[in-house]
C-alpha positions, 0 to 999 in steps of 0.5 A, a space after each residue: 304815597 305816589 300816584 301810580 303813574 309817578 311811581 312807575 316813572 321812577 322805577 318803583 313798579 318796573 318789573 324789569 328792574 326788579 328782575 335785574 335786582 333779583 338776578 344780581 342778588 342771586 348771582 352774589 349768593 351763588 358766588 358766595 356759596 361757591 367761595 365757601 365750598 372752595 374754601 372747605 375743599 382747599 382746607 380738606 386738601 391741605 389736611 390730606 397733605 399734612 397726613 402724608 409722611 415727610 418723604 412723600 411731601 419732599 417728593 412733590 417739592 413741599 415741606 410740612 412747614 410750607 403746607 402749614 403756612 399756606 393752610 394758615 393763610 387760607 382766606 374765604 
């Protein structure tokens, strides 16, 4: 397709560029995995709050309706 010299000048064979692309991809995968983990962690915590009796929720200044509303609005 391209002679070797021409390919190298447009960055096709540049190992530093490939390294940067791989690091960027790895960073995106890592951030996505952390967000998914955080989502499930938050979901579990809201489930634990919903298991508490109303008087304990009131002691910490929450109502069951508030917890349900926030849990419903959780986004990834």
